Biopython code that builds the backbone (N, CA, C, O; Angstrom):
import numpy as np
from Bio.PDB.StructureBuilder import StructureBuilder

atoms = [
    (1, "UNK", "N", (9.488, -14.998, -3.470)),
    (1, "UNK", "CA", (8.707, -14.180, -2.564)),
    (1, "UNK", "C", (9.521, -12.892, -2.402)),
    (1, "UNK", "O", (10.719, -12.898, -2.120)),
    (2, "UNK", "N", (8.773, -11.761, -2.603)),
    (2, "UNK", "CA", (9.445, -10.407, -2.489)),
    (2, "UNK", "C", (8.442, -9.375, -2.513)),
    (2, "UNK", "O", (7.251, -9.590, -2.739)),
    (3, "UNK", "N", (9.012, -8.109, -2.246)),
    (3, "UNK", "CA", (8.189, -6.975, -2.292)),
    (3, "UNK", "C", (8.808, -5.819, -2.787)),
    (3, "UNK", "O", (10.038, -5.853, -2.788)),
    (4, "UNK", "N", (8.195, -4.672, -3.262)),
    (4, "UNK", "CA", (8.669, -3.426, -3.634)),
    (4, "UNK", "C", (7.907, -2.372, -2.931)),
    (4, "UNK", "O", (6.692, -2.441, -2.744)),
    (5, "UNK", "N", (8.715, -1.323, -2.520)),
    (5, "UNK", "CA", (8.163, -0.073, -2.008)),
    (5, "UNK", "C", (8.748, 0.995, -2.828)),
    (5, "UNK", "O", (9.966, 1.112, -2.965)),
    (6, "UNK", "N", (7.888, 1.775, -3.374)),
    (6, "UNK", "CA", (8.496, 2.908, -4.321)),
    (6, "UNK", "C", (7.878, 4.139, -3.964)),
    (6, "UNK", "O", (6.734, 4.136, -3.510)),
    (7, "UNK", "N", (8.604, 5.329, -4.145)),
    (7, "UNK", "CA", (8.036, 6.665, -3.842)),
    (7, "UNK", "C", (8.002, 7.393, -5.207)),
    (7, "UNK", "O", (8.875, 7.259, -6.064)),
    (8, "UNK", "N", (6.975, 8.129, -5.316)),
    (8, "UNK", "CA", (6.989, 8.982, -6.556)),
    (8, "UNK", "C", (6.224, 10.247, -6.427)),
    (8, "UNK", "O", (5.670, 10.490, -5.355)),
    (9, "UNK", "N", (6.148, 11.019, -7.356)),
    (9, "UNK", "CA", (5.316, 12.334, -7.348)),
    (9, "UNK", "C", (3.946, 12.050, -7.870)),
    (9, "UNK", "O", (3.834, 11.411, -8.917)),
    (10, "UNK", "N", (2.788, 12.518, -7.157)),
    (10, "UNK", "CA", (1.516, 12.310, -7.523)),
    (10, "UNK", "C", (1.126, 13.334, -8.622)),
    (10, "UNK", "O", (1.952, 14.173, -8.979)),
    (11, "UNK", "N", (-0.086, 13.285, -9.152)),
    (11, "UNK", "CA", (-0.567, 14.206, -10.197)),
    (11, "UNK", "C", (-0.534, 15.734, -9.781)),
    (11, "UNK", "O", (-0.427, 16.651, -10.596)),
    (12, "UNK", "N", (-0.634, 15.883, -8.495)),
    (12, "UNK", "CA", (-0.753, 17.241, -7.931)),
    (12, "UNK", "C", (0.547, 17.712, -7.671)),
    (12, "UNK", "O", (1.453, 16.879, -7.667)),
    (13, "UNK", "N", (0.825, 18.984, -7.437)),
    (13, "UNK", "CA", (2.127, 19.520, -7.087)),
    (13, "UNK", "C", (2.544, 19.179, -5.746)),
    (13, "UNK", "O", (3.756, 19.071, -5.561)),
    (14, "UNK", "N", (1.738, 18.987, -4.758)),
    (14, "UNK", "CA", (1.994, 18.462, -3.432)),
    (14, "UNK", "C", (1.840, 17.093, -3.229)),
    (14, "UNK", "O", (2.078, 16.665, -2.100)),
    (15, "UNK", "N", (1.489, 16.325, -4.104)),
    (15, "UNK", "CA", (1.145, 14.751, -3.798)),
    (15, "UNK", "C", (2.513, 13.979, -3.909)),
    (15, "UNK", "O", (3.354, 14.135, -4.794)),
    (16, "UNK", "N", (2.565, 13.193, -2.934)),
    (16, "UNK", "CA", (3.734, 12.165, -2.784)),
    (16, "UNK", "C", (3.054, 10.752, -2.595)),
    (16, "UNK", "O", (2.263, 10.528, -1.679)),
    (17, "UNK", "N", (3.426, 9.824, -3.534)),
    (17, "UNK", "CA", (2.745, 8.529, -3.364)),
    (17, "UNK", "C", (3.859, 7.500, -3.008)),
    (17, "UNK", "O", (5.023, 7.575, -3.401)),
    (18, "UNK", "N", (3.324, 6.501, -2.186)),
    (18, "UNK", "CA", (4.122, 5.351, -1.829)),
    (18, "UNK", "C", (3.223, 4.183, -2.487)),
    (18, "UNK", "O", (2.009, 4.095, -2.303)),
    (19, "UNK", "N", (3.959, 3.331, -3.250)),
    (19, "UNK", "CA", (3.408, 2.271, -3.869)),
    (19, "UNK", "C", (4.024, 1.006, -3.367)),
    (19, "UNK", "O", (5.235, 0.786, -3.394)),
    (20, "UNK", "N", (3.112, 0.188, -2.906)),
    (20, "UNK", "CA", (3.609, -1.163, -2.292)),
    (20, "UNK", "C", (3.124, -2.302, -3.036)),
    (20, "UNK", "O", (1.920, -2.397, -3.270)),
    (21, "UNK", "N", (4.044, -3.278, -3.474)),
    (21, "UNK", "CA", (3.598, -4.622, -4.178)),
    (21, "UNK", "C", (4.208, -5.671, -3.394)),
    (21, "UNK", "O", (5.314, -5.500, -2.881)),
    (22, "UNK", "N", (3.533, -6.784, -3.263)),
    (22, "UNK", "CA", (4.091, -7.985, -2.709)),
    (22, "UNK", "C", (3.898, -9.007, -3.807)),
    (22, "UNK", "O", (2.859, -9.074, -4.464)),
    (23, "UNK", "N", (4.960, -9.814, -3.982)),
    (23, "UNK", "CA", (4.889, -10.854, -5.126)),
    (23, "UNK", "C", (4.982, -12.219, -4.336)),
    (23, "UNK", "O", (6.034, -12.536, -3.780)),
    (24, "UNK", "N", (4.044, -12.885, -4.305)),
    (24, "UNK", "CA", (4.052, -14.236, -3.756)),
    (24, "UNK", "C", (3.400, -15.312, -4.759)),
    (24, "UNK", "O", (2.483, -15.018, -5.525)),
    (25, "UNK", "N", (3.935, -16.498, -4.675)),
    (25, "UNK", "CA", (3.338, -17.483, -5.433)),
    (25, "UNK", "C", (1.945, -17.811, -4.757)),
    (25, "UNK", "O", (1.659, -17.294, -3.677)),
    (26, "UNK", "N", (1.155, -18.605, -5.350)),
    (26, "UNK", "CA", (-0.184, -19.193, -4.663)),
    (26, "UNK", "C", (0.219, -20.031, -3.461)),
    (26, "UNK", "O", (-0.427, -19.976, -2.415)),
    (27, "UNK", "N", (1.204, -20.746, -3.597)),
    (27, "UNK", "CA", (1.630, -21.643, -2.575)),
    (27, "UNK", "C", (2.176, -20.792, -1.325)),
    (27, "UNK", "O", (1.914, -21.093, -0.160)),
    (28, "UNK", "N", (2.906, -19.777, -1.674)),
    (28, "UNK", "CA", (3.482, -18.842, -0.719)),
    (28, "UNK", "C", (2.435, -18.108, -0.042)),
    (28, "UNK", "O", (2.563, -17.827, 1.150)),
    (29, "UNK", "N", (1.386, -17.766, -0.718)),
    (29, "UNK", "CA", (0.327, -16.924, -0.116)),
    (29, "UNK", "C", (-0.527, -17.886, 0.804)),
    (29, "UNK", "O", (-0.911, -17.489, 1.905)),
    (30, "UNK", "N", (-0.823, -19.174, 0.335)),
    (30, "UNK", "CA", (-1.610, -20.100, 1.303)),
    (30, "UNK", "C", (-0.837, -20.393, 2.370)),
    (30, "UNK", "O", (-1.409, -20.410, 3.460)),
    (31, "UNK", "N", (0.451, -20.655, 2.328)),
    (31, "UNK", "CA", (1.335, -20.957, 3.481)),
    (31, "UNK", "C", (1.303, -19.815, 4.556)),
    (31, "UNK", "O", (1.200, -20.099, 5.749)),
    (32, "UNK", "N", (1.386, -18.610, 4.146)),
    (32, "UNK", "CA", (1.325, -17.291, 4.870)),
    (32, "UNK", "C", (-0.015, -17.300, 5.469)),
    (32, "UNK", "O", (-0.069, -17.105, 6.684)),
    (33, "UNK", "N", (-1.133, -17.499, 4.802)),
    (33, "UNK", "CA", (-2.514, -17.355, 5.440)),
    (33, "UNK", "C", (-2.728, -18.346, 6.411)),
    (33, "UNK", "O", (-3.342, -18.045, 7.434)),
    (34, "UNK", "N", (-2.242, -19.666, 6.207)),
    (34, "UNK", "CA", (-2.470, -20.649, 7.201)),
    (34, "UNK", "C", (-1.663, -20.514, 8.485)),
    (34, "UNK", "O", (-2.039, -20.928, 9.581)),
    (35, "UNK", "N", (-0.290, -19.770, 8.184)),
    (35, "UNK", "CA", (0.480, -19.651, 9.421)),
    (35, "UNK", "C", (0.138, -18.327, 10.310)),
    (35, "UNK", "O", (0.816, -17.919, 11.253)),
    (36, "UNK", "N", (-1.039, -17.755, 9.816)),
    (36, "UNK", "CA", (-1.400, -16.509, 10.600)),
    (36, "UNK", "C", (-0.843, -15.176, 9.831)),
    (36, "UNK", "O", (0.222, -14.603, 10.064)),
    (37, "UNK", "N", (-1.748, -14.856, 8.937)),
    (37, "UNK", "CA", (-1.399, -13.830, 8.158)),
    (37, "UNK", "C", (-0.915, -12.407, 8.864)),
    (37, "UNK", "O", (-1.461, -11.987, 9.884)),
    (38, "UNK", "N", (0.039, -11.802, 8.282)),
    (38, "UNK", "CA", (0.582, -10.544, 8.795)),
    (38, "UNK", "C", (-0.187, -9.336, 8.424)),
    (38, "UNK", "O", (-0.404, -9.102, 7.235)),
    (39, "UNK", "N", (-0.635, -8.516, 9.404)),
    (39, "UNK", "CA", (-1.280, -7.174, 9.019)),
    (39, "UNK", "C", (-0.269, -6.087, 8.911)),
    (39, "UNK", "O", (0.366, -5.809, 9.928)),
    (40, "UNK", "N", (-0.049, -5.475, 7.873)),
    (40, "UNK", "CA", (0.897, -4.327, 7.743)),
    (40, "UNK", "C", (0.051, -3.113, 7.750)),
    (40, "UNK", "O", (-1.083, -3.134, 7.272)),
    (41, "UNK", "N", (0.617, -1.966, 8.326)),
    (41, "UNK", "CA", (-0.259, -0.763, 8.426)),
    (41, "UNK", "C", (0.801, 0.401, 8.123)),
    (41, "UNK", "O", (2.010, 0.223, 8.271)),
    (42, "UNK", "N", (0.285, 1.516, 7.719)),
    (42, "UNK", "CA", (1.072, 2.723, 7.498)),
    (42, "UNK", "C", (0.501, 3.754, 8.164)),
    (42, "UNK", "O", (-0.674, 3.707, 8.530)),
    (43, "UNK", "N", (1.353, 4.865, 8.399)),
    (43, "UNK", "CA", (0.828, 6.073, 9.175)),
    (43, "UNK", "C", (-0.418, 6.805, 8.380)),
    (43, "UNK", "O", (-0.380, 6.950, 7.159)),
    (44, "UNK", "N", (-1.381, 7.193, 9.081)),
    (44, "UNK", "CA", (-2.614, 7.690, 8.509)),
    (44, "UNK", "C", (-2.142, 9.029, 7.945)),
    (44, "UNK", "O", (-1.332, 9.772, 8.499)),
    (45, "UNK", "N", (-2.729, 9.240, 6.811)),
    (45, "UNK", "CA", (-2.694, 10.471, 6.039)),
    (45, "UNK", "C", (-3.714, 10.357, 4.937)),
    (45, "UNK", "O", (-4.710, 9.650, 5.089)),
    (46, "UNK", "N", (-3.495, 11.025, 3.847)),
    (46, "UNK", "CA", (-4.527, 10.876, 2.748)),
    (46, "UNK", "C", (-4.176, 9.622, 1.929)),
    (46, "UNK", "O", (-3.422, 9.723, 0.960)),
    (47, "UNK", "N", (-4.694, 8.470, 2.287)),
    (47, "UNK", "CA", (-4.374, 7.257, 1.767)),
    (47, "UNK", "C", (-5.369, 6.867, 0.618)),
    (47, "UNK", "O", (-6.577, 7.030, 0.785)),
    (48, "UNK", "N", (-4.884, 6.373, -0.501)),
    (48, "UNK", "CA", (-5.618, 6.025, -1.622)),
    (48, "UNK", "C", (-5.141, 4.781, -2.210)),
    (48, "UNK", "O", (-3.979, 4.400, -2.071)),
    (49, "UNK", "N", (-6.060, 4.122, -2.889)),
    (49, "UNK", "CA", (-5.758, 2.694, -3.476)),
    (49, "UNK", "C", (-5.869, 3.010, -5.017)),
    (49, "UNK", "O", (-6.698, 3.808, -5.453)),
    (50, "UNK", "N", (-5.008, 2.353, -5.780)),
    (50, "UNK", "CA", (-5.135, 2.178, -7.167)),
    (50, "UNK", "C", (-5.175, 0.847, -7.365)),
    (50, "UNK", "O", (-4.561, 0.404, -8.336)),
    (51, "UNK", "N", (-5.879, -0.034, -6.518)),
    (51, "UNK", "CA", (-5.742, -1.416, -6.689)),
    (51, "UNK", "C", (-6.866, -2.036, -7.762)),
    (51, "UNK", "O", (-7.680, -1.343, -8.371)),
    (52, "UNK", "N", (-6.745, -3.389, -7.856)),
    (52, "UNK", "CA", (-7.840, -3.873, -8.854)),
    (52, "UNK", "C", (-9.190, -3.899, -8.241)),
    (52, "UNK", "O", (-9.314, -3.462, -7.097)),
    (53, "UNK", "N", (-10.112, -4.321, -8.821)),
    (53, "UNK", "CA", (-11.546, -4.338, -8.260)),
    (53, "UNK", "C", (-11.584, -5.315, -7.155)),
    (53, "UNK", "O", (-12.436, -5.196, -6.275)),
    (54, "UNK", "N", (-10.618, -6.387, -7.137)),
    (54, "UNK", "CA", (-10.810, -7.325, -5.919)),
    (54, "UNK", "C", (-10.115, -6.673, -4.700)),
    (54, "UNK", "O", (-10.112, -7.283, -3.630)),
    (55, "UNK", "N", (-9.574, -5.564, -4.804)),
    (55, "UNK", "CA", (-8.904, -4.942, -3.572)),
    (55, "UNK", "C", (-9.630, -3.994, -2.840)),
    (55, "UNK", "O", (-10.845, -3.942, -3.026)),
    (56, "UNK", "N", (-9.118, -3.262, -2.069)),
    (56, "UNK", "CA", (-9.757, -2.196, -1.230)),
    (56, "UNK", "C", (-10.675, -1.394, -2.133)),
    (56, "UNK", "O", (-10.255, -1.010, -3.224)),
    (57, "UNK", "N", (-11.793, -1.148, -1.769)),
    (57, "UNK", "CA", (-12.877, -0.300, -2.605)),
    (57, "UNK", "C", (-12.505, 1.143, -2.318)),
    (57, "UNK", "O", (-12.062, 1.516, -1.231)),
    (58, "UNK", "N", (-12.724, 1.964, -3.413)),
    (58, "UNK", "CA", (-12.552, 3.463, -3.194)),
    (58, "UNK", "C", (-13.733, 3.986, -3.559)),
    (58, "UNK", "O", (-14.416, 3.532, -4.478)),
    (59, "UNK", "N", (-14.070, 5.084, -2.776)),
    (59, "UNK", "CA", (-15.220, 5.815, -2.951)),
    (59, "UNK", "C", (-14.924, 7.244, -3.569)),
    (59, "UNK", "O", (-13.851, 7.781, -3.298)),
    (60, "UNK", "N", (-15.787, 7.838, -4.343)),
    (60, "UNK", "CA", (-15.514, 9.195, -5.064)),
    (60, "UNK", "C", (-15.230, 10.135, -3.968)),
    (60, "UNK", "O", (-15.880, 10.074, -2.924)),
    (61, "UNK", "N", (-14.267, 11.026, -4.149)),
    (61, "UNK", "CA", (-14.029, 11.977, -3.152)),
    (61, "UNK", "C", (-15.229, 12.992, -3.216)),
    (61, "UNK", "O", (-15.848, 13.266, -4.244)),
    (62, "UNK", "N", (-15.479, 13.535, -1.903)),
    (62, "UNK", "CA", (-16.626, 14.515, -1.805)),
    (62, "UNK", "C", (-16.137, 15.861, -2.167)),
    (62, "UNK", "O", (-14.942, 16.152, -2.222)),
    (63, "UNK", "N", (-17.161, 16.709, -2.424)),
    (63, "UNK", "CA", (-16.663, 18.024, -2.836)),
    (63, "UNK", "C", (-15.832, 18.670, -1.810)),
    (63, "UNK", "O", (-16.160, 18.608, -0.625)),
    (64, "UNK", "N", (-14.783, 19.283, -2.196)),
    (64, "UNK", "CA", (-13.813, 20.009, -1.314)),
    (64, "UNK", "C", (-12.981, 19.078, -0.456)),
    (64, "UNK", "O", (-12.268, 19.604, 0.398)),
    (65, "UNK", "N", (-12.983, 17.874, -0.568)),
    (65, "UNK", "CA", (-12.030, 16.974, 0.052)),
    (65, "UNK", "C", (-10.783, 16.737, -0.807)),
    (65, "UNK", "O", (-10.910, 16.614, -2.025)),
    (66, "UNK", "N", (-9.581, 16.668, -0.215)),
    (66, "UNK", "CA", (-8.438, 16.416, -1.059)),
    (66, "UNK", "C", (-8.493, 15.003, -1.610)),
    (66, "UNK", "O", (-9.126, 14.153, -0.985)),
    (67, "UNK", "N", (-7.919, 14.723, -2.650)),
    (67, "UNK", "CA", (-7.813, 13.458, -3.245)),
    (67, "UNK", "C", (-6.795, 13.253, -4.258)),
    (67, "UNK", "O", (-6.424, 14.220, -4.923)),
    (68, "UNK", "N", (-6.273, 12.032, -4.459)),
    (68, "UNK", "CA", (-5.457, 11.684, -5.579)),
    (68, "UNK", "C", (-6.182, 10.873, -6.432)),
    (68, "UNK", "O", (-6.819, 9.925, -5.973)),
    (69, "UNK", "N", (-6.165, 11.158, -7.783)),
    (69, "UNK", "CA", (-6.956, 10.476, -8.822)),
    (69, "UNK", "C", (-8.523, 10.470, -8.308)),
    (69, "UNK", "O", (-9.263, 9.519, -8.559)),
    (70, "UNK", "N", (-8.890, 11.456, -7.674)),
    (70, "UNK", "CA", (-10.342, 11.518, -7.306)),
    (70, "UNK", "C", (-10.858, 10.450, -6.371)),
    (70, "UNK", "O", (-12.061, 10.192, -6.348)),
    (71, "UNK", "N", (-10.001, 9.826, -5.607)),
    (71, "UNK", "CA", (-10.495, 8.902, -4.645)),
    (71, "UNK", "C", (-10.463, 9.458, -3.210)),
    (71, "UNK", "O", (-9.656, 10.312, -2.841)),
    (72, "UNK", "N", (-11.420, 8.895, -2.423)),
    (72, "UNK", "CA", (-11.487, 9.388, -1.043)),
    (72, "UNK", "C", (-10.633, 8.525, -0.189)),
    (72, "UNK", "O", (-10.182, 7.436, -0.546)),
    (73, "UNK", "N", (-10.438, 9.104, 0.996)),
    (73, "UNK", "CA", (-9.456, 8.297, 2.025)),
    (73, "UNK", "C", (-9.973, 6.940, 2.257)),
    (73, "UNK", "O", (-11.173, 6.687, 2.368)),
    (74, "UNK", "N", (-8.864, 5.933, 2.337)),
    (74, "UNK", "CA", (-9.244, 4.456, 2.676)),
    (74, "UNK", "C", (-8.611, 4.030, 4.027)),
    (74, "UNK", "O", (-8.283, 4.879, 4.856)),
    (75, "UNK", "N", (-8.476, 2.961, 4.193)),
    (75, "UNK", "CA", (-8.053, 2.380, 5.425)),
    (75, "UNK", "C", (-6.520, 2.510, 5.602)),
    (75, "UNK", "O", (-5.838, 3.003, 4.704)),
    (76, "UNK", "N", (-5.994, 2.076, 6.734)),
    (76, "UNK", "CA", (-4.487, 2.349, 6.971)),
    (76, "UNK", "C", (-3.845, 0.890, 7.300)),
    (76, "UNK", "O", (-2.844, 0.845, 8.014)),
    (77, "UNK", "N", (-4.371, -0.203, 6.824)),
    (77, "UNK", "CA", (-3.768, -1.312, 6.947)),
    (77, "UNK", "C", (-4.303, -2.408, 6.052)),
    (77, "UNK", "O", (-5.438, -2.271, 5.595)),
    (78, "UNK", "N", (-3.477, -3.655, 5.713)),
    (78, "UNK", "CA", (-3.919, -4.647, 4.898)),
    (78, "UNK", "C", (-3.169, -5.836, 5.192)),
    (78, "UNK", "O", (-1.969, -5.817, 5.465)),
    (79, "UNK", "N", (-3.907, -6.912, 5.135)),
    (79, "UNK", "CA", (-3.110, -8.313, 5.298)),
    (79, "UNK", "C", (-2.170, -8.652, 4.084)),
    (79, "UNK", "O", (-2.520, -8.439, 2.923)),
    (80, "UNK", "N", (-1.060, -9.147, 4.397)),
    (80, "UNK", "CA", (-0.137, -9.427, 3.304)),
    (80, "UNK", "C", (-0.580, -10.329, 2.238)),
    (80, "UNK", "O", (-0.198, -10.168, 1.078)),
    (81, "UNK", "N", (-1.368, -11.269, 2.587)),
    (81, "UNK", "CA", (-1.944, -12.229, 1.600)),
    (81, "UNK", "C", (-2.859, -11.460, 0.698)),
    (81, "UNK", "O", (-2.891, -11.746, -0.498)),
    (82, "UNK", "N", (-3.662, -10.431, 1.225)),
    (82, "UNK", "CA", (-4.562, -9.661, 0.439)),
    (82, "UNK", "C", (-3.733, -8.767, -0.440)),
    (82, "UNK", "O", (-4.066, -8.570, -1.609)),
    (83, "UNK", "N", (-2.671, -8.224, 0.087)),
    (83, "UNK", "CA", (-1.859, -7.139, -0.830)),
    (83, "UNK", "C", (-1.248, -8.026, -1.909)),
    (83, "UNK", "O", (-1.138, -7.562, -3.043)),
    (84, "UNK", "N", (-0.848, -9.245, -1.648)),
    (84, "UNK", "CA", (-0.234, -10.163, -2.732)),
    (84, "UNK", "C", (-1.145, -10.459, -3.883)),
    (84, "UNK", "O", (-0.746, -10.751, -5.010)),
    (85, "UNK", "N", (-2.492, -10.356, -3.491)),
    (85, "UNK", "CA", (-3.518, -10.684, -4.674)),
    (85, "UNK", "C", (-3.687, -9.500, -5.504)),
    (85, "UNK", "O", (-4.277, -9.630, -6.576)),
    (86, "UNK", "N", (-3.218, -8.292, -5.125)),
    (86, "UNK", "CA", (-3.491, -6.988, -5.857)),
    (86, "UNK", "C", (-2.300, -6.988, -6.867)),
    (86, "UNK", "O", (-1.152, -6.853, -6.442)),
    (87, "UNK", "N", (-2.544, -7.130, -8.134)),
    (87, "UNK", "CA", (-1.542, -7.024, -9.160)),
    (87, "UNK", "C", (-0.723, -5.771, -9.315)),
    (87, "UNK", "O", (0.431, -5.771, -9.744)),
    (88, "UNK", "N", (-1.455, -4.601, -8.904)),
    (88, "UNK", "CA", (-0.927, -3.308, -8.943)),
    (88, "UNK", "C", (-0.535, -2.950, -7.491)),
    (88, "UNK", "O", (0.005, -1.853, -7.347)),
    (89, "UNK", "N", (-0.698, -3.593, -6.570)),
    (89, "UNK", "CA", (-0.427, -3.155, -5.206)),
    (89, "UNK", "C", (-1.359, -2.072, -4.806)),
    (89, "UNK", "O", (-2.473, -1.995, -5.325)),
    (90, "UNK", "N", (-0.946, -1.223, -3.896)),
    (90, "UNK", "CA", (-1.607, -0.221, -3.338)),
    (90, "UNK", "C", (-0.738, 1.026, -3.473)),
    (90, "UNK", "O", (0.491, 0.973, -3.531)),
    (91, "UNK", "N", (-1.508, 2.238, -3.523)),
    (91, "UNK", "CA", (-0.846, 3.617, -3.703)),
    (91, "UNK", "C", (-1.281, 4.292, -2.504)),
    (91, "UNK", "O", (-2.485, 4.306, -2.248)),
    (92, "UNK", "N", (-0.454, 4.851, -1.742)),
    (92, "UNK", "CA", (-0.893, 5.647, -0.579)),
    (92, "UNK", "C", (-0.378, 7.076, -0.736)),
    (92, "UNK", "O", (0.824, 7.299, -0.877)),
    (93, "UNK", "N", (-1.287, 8.030, -0.710)),
    (93, "UNK", "CA", (-0.887, 9.395, -1.064)),
    (93, "UNK", "C", (-0.786, 10.274, 0.154)),
    (93, "UNK", "O", (-1.695, 10.303, 0.984)),
    (94, "UNK", "N", (0.367, 11.027, 0.274)),
    (94, "UNK", "CA", (0.722, 11.955, 1.256)),
    (94, "UNK", "C", (0.949, 13.419, 0.643)),
    (94, "UNK", "O", (1.244, 13.618, -0.535)),
    (95, "UNK", "N", (0.769, 14.413, 1.613)),
    (95, "UNK", "CA", (1.016, 15.767, 1.072)),
    (95, "UNK", "C", (2.364, 16.235, 1.241)),
    (95, "UNK", "O", (2.888, 17.087, 0.524)),
    (96, "UNK", "N", (2.980, 15.578, 2.334)),
    (96, "UNK", "CA", (4.494, 15.984, 2.565)),
    (96, "UNK", "C", (5.354, 14.842, 2.176)),
    (96, "UNK", "O", (4.998, 13.684, 2.396)),
    (97, "UNK", "N", (6.575, 15.162, 1.554)),
    (97, "UNK", "CA", (7.556, 14.123, 1.159)),
    (97, "UNK", "C", (8.025, 13.442, 2.464)),
    (97, "UNK", "O", (8.222, 12.228, 2.509)),
    (98, "UNK", "N", (8.184, 14.194, 3.440)),
    (98, "UNK", "CA", (8.754, 13.356, 4.748)),
    (98, "UNK", "C", (7.702, 12.268, 5.245)),
    (98, "UNK", "O", (8.118, 11.197, 5.686)),
    (99, "UNK", "N", (6.388, 12.532, 5.176)),
    (99, "UNK", "CA", (5.340, 11.670, 5.598)),
    (99, "UNK", "C", (5.450, 10.403, 4.597)),
    (99, "UNK", "O", (5.341, 9.260, 5.041)),
    (100, "UNK", "N", (5.653, 10.640, 3.344)),
    (100, "UNK", "CA", (5.815, 9.506, 2.308)),
    (100, "UNK", "C", (7.082, 8.586, 2.651)),
    (100, "UNK", "O", (7.073, 7.357, 2.587)),
    (101, "UNK", "N", (8.176, 9.381, 3.025)),
    (101, "UNK", "CA", (9.395, 8.577, 3.385)),
    (101, "UNK", "C", (9.153, 7.703, 4.621)),
    (101, "UNK", "O", (9.531, 6.533, 4.666)),
    (102, "UNK", "N", (8.515, 8.309, 5.610)),
    (102, "UNK", "CA", (8.319, 7.662, 6.765)),
    (102, "UNK", "C", (7.402, 6.398, 6.625)),
    (102, "UNK", "O", (7.621, 5.368, 7.263)),
    (103, "UNK", "N", (6.391, 6.542, 5.773)),
    (103, "UNK", "CA", (5.485, 5.482, 5.479)),
    (103, "UNK", "C", (6.189, 4.336, 4.745)),
    (103, "UNK", "O", (5.929, 3.158, 4.993)),
    (104, "UNK", "N", (7.087, 4.722, 3.836)),
    (104, "UNK", "CA", (7.858, 3.760, 2.982)),
    (104, "UNK", "C", (8.834, 3.047, 4.079)),
    (104, "UNK", "O", (8.991, 1.828, 4.011)),
    (105, "UNK", "N", (9.338, 3.635, 4.855)),
    (105, "UNK", "CA", (10.219, 2.931, 6.003)),
    (105, "UNK", "C", (9.561, 2.030, 6.777)),
    (105, "UNK", "O", (10.050, 0.932, 7.041)),
    (106, "UNK", "N", (8.346, 2.438, 7.222)),
    (106, "UNK", "CA", (7.567, 1.614, 8.296)),
    (106, "UNK", "C", (7.127, 0.382, 7.499)),
    (106, "UNK", "O", (7.156, -0.731, 8.024)),
    (107, "UNK", "N", (6.695, 0.580, 6.157)),
    (107, "UNK", "CA", (6.151, -0.583, 5.376)),
    (107, "UNK", "C", (7.354, -1.540, 5.081)),
    (107, "UNK", "O", (7.172, -2.757, 5.131)),
    (108, "UNK", "N", (8.480, -1.059, 4.800)),
    (108, "UNK", "CA", (9.624, -1.872, 4.600)),
    (108, "UNK", "C", (10.053, -2.758, 5.764)),
    (108, "UNK", "O", (10.410, -3.928, 5.618)),
    (109, "UNK", "N", (9.995, -2.128, 6.905)),
    (109, "UNK", "CA", (10.311, -2.816, 8.162)),
    (109, "UNK", "C", (9.370, -3.937, 8.472)),
    (109, "UNK", "O", (9.784, -4.995, 8.947)),
    (110, "UNK", "N", (8.012, -3.701, 8.188)),
    (110, "UNK", "CA", (6.948, -4.735, 8.513)),
    (110, "UNK", "C", (7.052, -5.734, 7.567)),
    (110, "UNK", "O", (6.836, -6.885, 7.946)),
    (111, "UNK", "N", (7.338, -5.532, 6.418)),
    (111, "UNK", "CA", (7.381, -6.577, 5.299)),
    (111, "UNK", "C", (8.600, -7.434, 5.610)),
    (111, "UNK", "O", (8.493, -8.655, 5.495)),
    (112, "UNK", "N", (9.712, -6.905, 5.984)),
    (112, "UNK", "CA", (10.913, -7.707, 6.272)),
    (112, "UNK", "C", (10.807, -8.567, 7.555)),
    (112, "UNK", "O", (11.349, -9.667, 7.664)),
    (113, "UNK", "N", (9.985, -7.909, 8.617)),
    (113, "UNK", "CA", (9.622, -8.816, 9.817)),
    (113, "UNK", "C", (8.731, -9.892, 9.425)),
    (113, "UNK", "O", (8.702, -10.909, 10.118)),
    (114, "UNK", "N", (7.976, -9.782, 8.360)),
    (114, "UNK", "CA", (7.028, -10.939, 8.051)),
    (114, "UNK", "C", (7.732, -12.006, 7.174)),
    (114, "UNK", "O", (7.107, -12.946, 6.682)),
    (115, "UNK", "N", (9.129, -11.805, 6.994)),
    (115, "UNK", "CA", (9.963, -12.832, 6.227)),
    (115, "UNK", "C", (9.982, -12.572, 4.786)),
    (115, "UNK", "O", (10.307, -13.525, 4.077)),
    (116, "UNK", "N", (9.688, -11.433, 4.207)),
    (116, "UNK", "CA", (9.493, -11.089, 2.855)),
    (116, "UNK", "C", (10.781, -10.240, 2.492)),
    (116, "UNK", "O", (11.002, -9.233, 3.164)),
    (117, "UNK", "N", (11.595, -10.572, 1.521)),
    (117, "UNK", "CA", (12.770, -9.877, 1.110)),
    (117, "UNK", "C", (12.401, -8.769, 0.170)),
    (117, "UNK", "O", (11.466, -8.923, -0.616)),
    (118, "UNK", "N", (13.054, -7.726, 0.215)),
    (118, "UNK", "CA", (12.786, -6.572, -0.741)),
    (118, "UNK", "C", (13.561, -6.916, -2.075)),
    (118, "UNK", "O", (14.735, -7.283, -2.129)),
    (119, "UNK", "N", (12.671, -6.727, -3.184)),
    (119, "UNK", "CA", (13.387, -6.905, -4.575)),
    (119, "UNK", "C", (14.135, -5.714, -4.985)),
    (119, "UNK", "O", (13.883, -4.594, -4.542)),
    (120, "UNK", "N", (15.108, -5.981, -5.882)),
    (120, "UNK", "CA", (15.720, -4.886, -6.477)),
    (120, "UNK", "C", (17.028, -4.586, -5.775)),
    (120, "UNK", "O", (17.730, -3.647, -6.152)),
]
sb = StructureBuilder()
sb.init_structure("model")
sb.init_model(0)
sb.init_chain("A")
sb.init_seg("    ")
for serial, (resi, resn, name, xyz) in enumerate(atoms, 1):
    if name == "N":
        sb.init_residue(resn, " ", resi, " ")
    sb.init_atom(name, np.array(xyz, "f"), 0.0, 1.0, " ", f" {name:<3s}", serial, name[0])
structure = sb.get_structure()
């Protein structure tokens, strides 16, 4: 059972991405779900997902709207069991590095409080 939270630069000059992945076995996911799944959230900004088709759905960005990888803004929270099912995790986009750093910090705290250890 573990998680990773990483920060990187996005495709645009002002894009900062936070990638969150949770690694749980099927048994750990079932135990978590039955014990009362934890909802983690992140500060609202320009949030985007690069998740698999079974994850949060992304709509095409409308004309003139900012976007990373051409995706429109998505939600600001996800259940840990749902996040664990996403092989590539989620990517959350921010325009300011400080916003991305804050989001990464908040997500790490929430995942640790859920009893999941950071990998690496």
